[in-house]
N, C-alpha and C positions, 0 to 999 in steps of 0.2 A: 779096870771092869767088867767082868765080860758082856755088858750087854755091849758093848764096845765092836763084839768080833762079830756081832750077830747085824750090826748097824748100816747104815749106809760109810759111816768115815771107814770101816774094812775091807767095803765095793773101794771105792774111792783109792786106799789103801794099796788093794789090790791092783787096779787099774794103772796105777801112776809107775806101778810094780814089771807092768806085763807090753804095758803102753807107753812109753817112759816121752816120748816126741811128744804126746797129745794133752801133754802139761807145761807149764814156766813158770819160776821163778815171776812175782811183781816186786819192785820196786821195793814194795816197802817189808819183803819176803814174805808175803802171803801168795800161795798159789793159785794158779788160773787151769781151772779145768776146760780144755778147752772141747 
């Protein structure tokens, strides 16, 4: 889906790649954005 490329999910993905220390994985495997 191309819409995700312009959505907040893409910004979060880019943020995670650019600032890997700003997030961590919870015990259930879901990412926690700090």
